[in-house]
N, C-alpha and C positions, 0 to 999 in steps of 0.2 A: 411745431416750427424747428425743433432741432433736427427732424428728418430732413425738411426741406432745405435747411443750410448744408447738410451732408451732401444731399443730392446735388446741390449747387457746387459745392467744393470737389467732390470726387472727380465729375468729368473734368474740371479745370486742372487739377493735379494729374490725372492720368494723361491730358493732351501735353502737360508740360514734360512729363517723363518721357513721353513718345517723341517729342521734339528734341530731347537730349540723345534718346536712344538710337534713332533712326539715323542720324548723321553718323553716330559712332560705329554702328553696325556696318553701315554703307561704306565707310572708310576702311574698316577692317576687311570686309569682302574684296574691295577693290585692291588692296594691297596684297592680300594672299593671291589674287588672280594675276596680279602683275609680277609677283615674284615667281609663280610658275610659268609665266609666259617668258620672262627672262631666261629663266633656267633652260625652257625647251629652245628657245632661240639660240643659245649657245650650243645646245646639242645639234641642231639642225646645221648650224655653221660648220661644226667638226664633220658631219656627215657629208656635206657638201664638198669638202676637200677629199675625203676617201672616195666620194662617188665620181669625182672628176678623173681620178686614176683608173677606176674601174671601167667607166664608160669609154676611155681612149684606149685601153688595152683589152678590153672585153674580159678582164680577170675579176669575177665578181664573188668569188669564194670568200676572201678576207673581209669584203665589205658586207656580204649575207651574214657570215658569222658575228661579225660586230654588231649588226642590226639586231640579230636574232637574240643575242645576250641581252641587248639593250631593252627589248620588248619584254623579256622575261622578268627584268628587274623592274622596270617602271610601267609596264602595262602598255596598252595602246596598241599602235601599229605605225610602221615606217614604209612609205613608198617612194621609190627611186624610178624616174622615167627618164628617157633621152628626149632629145629635141623633138623626136617625131611622136611623142607621147606614149611610145611603147615601154612597157613595164622592164626595168631592168632587174630590180630586186623589191620584193614585198615581204615584210617580215611582221609577225604578230597579228593578232586579231583573228586567226584561223580563216574559215570561209569567207567571213565578212570581209577580211582585209583583202583576200584575193579578189572577191567580188567587187570591192571598191576599186582595186587596182584596174580590173578589166573596164570597169565603168569609166574610170578616168581615161583609160587608152582609148574608149569608145567615143569620147568626147560628147558631142550633140546627141548620140543616141540615150546616153544616160539621163541627159537633160529632159529627152522627150518622154523617157520612162518615168519621170516623176519622183525617183527615188531621192529622198532628202540627203541622206548621207553621202551618196555617190555624186549629187549636185554639188555639194559644198566641196568634196575633194576634188572635183572637176574644175571648179572656180578657182580652188587654191593652186591648182596645177597651172592653170592657164595665167593666173596672175605671176606665178613664179617664171614661167617661160618667158614673159614679157620683161623679166628683170624689175619688176616692182617689189617693194618691200612689203613684208606681213603687216596687215592691219591689226592693231591690238584687239584681242578678243573682248566681248562683253563681260561684265562682272559676272562671276559663278555664283548663284544663288541655290538654296536647297531645293527649291521647286523647279529649277532647269537643269536637265540632264544632258544638255548637247556638250559633245566633247570639244575640246581646243584643237583648232587647225593651225600649224605653224610651217610655213613653207619658205624655201630659200632657192634661188637659182644656181645652178652648177656651171661652172666654166670660168675662163680667165678672160681679164680685160672686158671688152664689150661682147665677146663670144659666149653665148648661152648654149651649153652641151646638153642640158637636162635641168631636172629639178628634183628636190627633196621635200617630202611632205610628211609631217610628224602628226599623227592623230593622238593627242593625249587625253586620257580620260580626266575628268575633273572631280573624281569621288573624293579626294583628300580635301581638296578646297572646300568641297560643299559640305563634308561631314565637319571640318573645322568651324566654318560658319555656323553650321546647325548647333554645334556645342556652344559656341559663343552666344547665339541668338537664345538658347535655353538659359545660359547663365544670366544674361542680361535680363531676361523676362523674370526669372527667380529674384534677382536683386531687385527689379523694378516693383515686383509684388510685396517682397519685404519691405521696401522703402514706403510703399503706398500703405501698407498695414501700420508700420510704425508711425508714419506721419498722421494717418487717420486717429489712432488711438493714443499716440503720444503728443501730437500738436493739434489737430483740428478738433477732436472731441473735447479736450480741455478748453480750447478757445471758444468753441461754440457754447460750453457750458458757462463759461466766463462772461460771453456776451449775452446769454439768456438768464443769467443769475437774477437780475432785477425782474424780469417776467415771472420767474418761479416764485420770488418773494412776493410779487403782487398777487399770484395765484393763490398761494399760502394764505395770505391776508385776506381775500375775497372768501376763501373756505371757512376760516374762522369766522367772517362776518355773517356768512349765510348760516352757520351753526349756532348762531346766537350770541356771539361775543361782540357786543356793540362796541367795546373799547379798541377793537383791532384797527390798525391804521399801517398804510404802506410807507416804506421808507423811500424819502424822495432823493434816490441816488441813481447813479447810471447815466446814459445818454440823455441829451436835452428832451427827446421825444418821450422817453419812459419817464423822466422826472416830470414832464407836464401831465401824462397819463396818471402817475401816482397822486399828483396833487389834485387832479379832477376826482379821482377815486376817493380821497380823503374827504373832499368837500361833499361828495355824495353821501359818504358814510356819516359825516356830521349831520347832514339834513335828515338822514333816516333816523338817527338816534334822537335828535331834536323832535322829530315828527312822532316817535313812539313815546317819548317823554311827555310831549304835550297830550297825546292820547290818554296815557295812563293817569296824567294829572286831572284831565277832564273827567274821566270815569270816577276818580277818586273824589274830586271835589264834588261831582253831581251825587255821588253816594252820601257823602258827608251832608250835603246840603238837604238831601231827601230825608235823611235820618232824623233830624231834628223835628221836621214838621210831621212826619209819621208817628214820632213818639207823642208830640203834643195831640195829635189827632186820636190816638189810641186813649189817651188819658181823657179826652173830652167824651169819647164815645162810653168809656167806662163811667164817666161822671153821669152821663145820660141814663145809664142803667141804674145807677143809684138814687137818681132822681125819681124813679117809678116808671120809666119807660119800659115797655114790654121787653123782656129779656130775648124773646125769641127773634125780635126785630133787631136788637144789637148785636147777637152772636154772629150773624153772617157779615156784618161790617167788621167785627174784631177778626174773624178769620182771614178776611180778604186784606186787612190792616197787617197781620203776621205774615201773610203771604208776601205782600210787598215788601216789608222789611227784610225777610229772608232772601229775596231777589236782589234788594240793594246791598245787603252784606255779601251775597255771592259775587255780585258786580266788583264790590271792592277787593275781594280775594283775586279774582280774574286780572283786576288792573295791576295788582303786584307781580304777576307772573312776568318774568324777564327784566323786571326792574334791576335785579342784581344778578351777577354771574353766579350761578350754581357751580361750586367746587365738587366734582364727583370724586369720592374715595372709596376704597374698599370697605363694604359693610356686609355683615352677616344678614343676608335677606331671609334665611330660614329662621334665626332667631326673632327677628322683628314681626314675621308673620305669626309665629307661636304666641308672641307677647299679644299681638293685637286680637287675635281669635279668642284667646284667654279672656280678654276684656269684654268681646263681644258675645261670648258663649251663652249668657243668660237670655239673650234677646231671641235665640232660636230653639226651635224643638229639637232639631237634629244638625250639629255642626261637626263634621268630620274633617280633621287636619292631616294630611299627609306631606311631611317634609322630610329631607335628608338631615343628618345631624348638623350639617353646615353647607351654606350655599352664598360663596362670595360674589358680590356684583359691584360694579362701580356705579355709585348712586349716593344719596344721602338718606340718613335715617328719617329726617323730617318728610322727605318726599315719599318714601315706602309707607310710613305711618299714615300721611294724608290719603295717599291711593287706597289703602286698605280700608280705612274708615269710610271712603265714598263708596267701595264695591260692596263691603258688608252691610252699609246702610241701605243701598239699593235693593239687595238681596233680601233684606228684612222689610222693606216697603212693597216690592213688586212681586215678591213670592213669600208671602207670609205662610207660615205653618209647614212649608215645604223643606226637606232636607237640603244642606248645603254642603258641598265639598270643596275645600281649599287645599291645593296641592302645589308644590315647589319643585321644579325640575331644573337641573343643569343640562342644557342642550349643547351639544357640539357645534362647531362651527360649520356652516354649509359649505358645499363643494363649490369651488370657484375662487377667483380672486376677491380680495377684500373681505371675506367671510370671518367673523368673529365668534367665539362662543357666547352664549346667553344664559341668563337665568330667567325662568318663566314663572311667574305666579299666576295661578289660574283659579278663579272663583266660579263655580258652576251651582246653579240651583235647579231644583226640580219643578219649578213654578210653570205658569203657562207659556213663558217665552215671549218672543215678539213675532210680529207678521214679517215674513221674509223680505218685504219691501221696506222695512224699517231697520233691519240689521245693519245695513250700510251707512245709515244716518246716526247710529248712536255715537256720541261725542261731539255732535255738533253743538253750537251754543243754542240753548232754549228749546232743544228738541225734546219731544215728548211722544213715546209710543201711543199709537191710536187707541189702544185698550187701557191706557194708563193716564188719561187726561184728568180724572177726578183724584188721582193719588197726590198727596201733598208733595211739593217739590217745585225747583226752578228750572230744571233742564240744564243746569250748568254744572252739577258735579262732575260727570266725566269729562267735560270740555276743561275743566280746570286741571283733572287728572292727567289728561293728554298733554296739556301744555307743560305741566310739571315735569312729566317724563321726558318730554322733549328737551327740556333744560338740561338733563344729565345724560342725554343720548339714548333714551328708551323710546318705547312705542306702546301703544294700546291695541289689542286685537279684540274683535268681538265676533261671536257666533253661537250657533246653537250647542248646548252641552253635550249632545251626541253620546249619552250614557256614560258619563264620567265614572260612575260606581254603581254596583249592583243596586244599592239602595235607591239612588236617584232614577235609575231605569224602572225599578218596580214602582215606584211612587208616579212616574211620569213617563210613559213608554215613548212619547214623542220628545222627550228631552226638553229641558228649560233653556236657560241663558248662560253662555259662559264667557266670562271677561277675562282676559289674560294681560297682566303686565309684563312686557319684555324689557330686560334691563342688560346692558352690556357687562360681560364678565371680563375679569382683568386678563 
């Protein structure tokens, strides 16, 4: 939304600056053109007085010397003709000026030839010989290189003896307008940048501040912080949106609480009948009923009790916000492996001296107990390798370093189609249907890891150690705990 608001604001600001710049630049160009026109008009009037005497006396040396000095100083050319359009004096402009003079003297032939400069000079001569005043020229712009033509009749009273035409270059005016255009463009660009970064950007940020706050609240809610609520501030539309968001969050939190309470109540209510059922079945065995008939019932009762207990543990996931804090995962893993070492025929532990992650000791202990218990149940007698590694942040935006705890066994592993399903609730591998368990252990581990920003990865062991590769060339199963590092 910030980008869209800037896209809307920038063209409006640009049009405002252009609306201010164009009239100012046009006025400056018109003033400079008018100044040059007035100056050349005074020069033409002075030359007309000198030309009057030269035409009457046929003494053109003084006039020619004066005009030559003038063109050397100011550039351009000066053309003096008599009433018959014959050239009296032509100064400046070299061959072009002479050609222009001849064209002017030729009159209609120049027009028929289509030469633009000669035609303009011829028109100026015609206008001056009729006694008309010179028309003010068009504004000189950098992209227009036409010279300025200023003419005046020569004579006294109503008698016209000839005409004086001054062709003045507009290079100075156009150069000045170009410099002014560049300065105004640079000033406009600087104003645009300063306004964008000093006014528009902070203003857009202020307008969007409630939206960003709502986005952060939604992110916290999606990450498991069910107590996150949006601040009902800002414009009326955003206040209404925040109010609706908070109502939705309240509904989600209430729904999750009801689900947890339902599972907890159901597990609690099932626990008592199951305990009574086991006692009655054991009583039947003591009353002389065949033990072989009673044992399967007791086993199923125990299995049902374990499932109920796992459901009770699963219902508590997310009930309270887990506060992730720096913990030494390597030390916790070594401690749990020391406790489980008597269960395994070969348990190898590879950890660095220290590996700090953002988690909780209780989550790490619970996860390690579940992983080691699974390795003992599903890969009995096979070697097990537990390793801890600090992984750097992946390339790209948003990457963070992680601490990876990997538990790999040399057992039979899982069918390739079953690997992606590990961690789902009540999932059991097709080769382990008769192994005691509820199928909720890794589901609970995954949920507990998610509470502290971690994840669970499952895959083939892929020869995690020489001993495992020798025991099972196809590799067993590897389960990895991924925890965020500080």
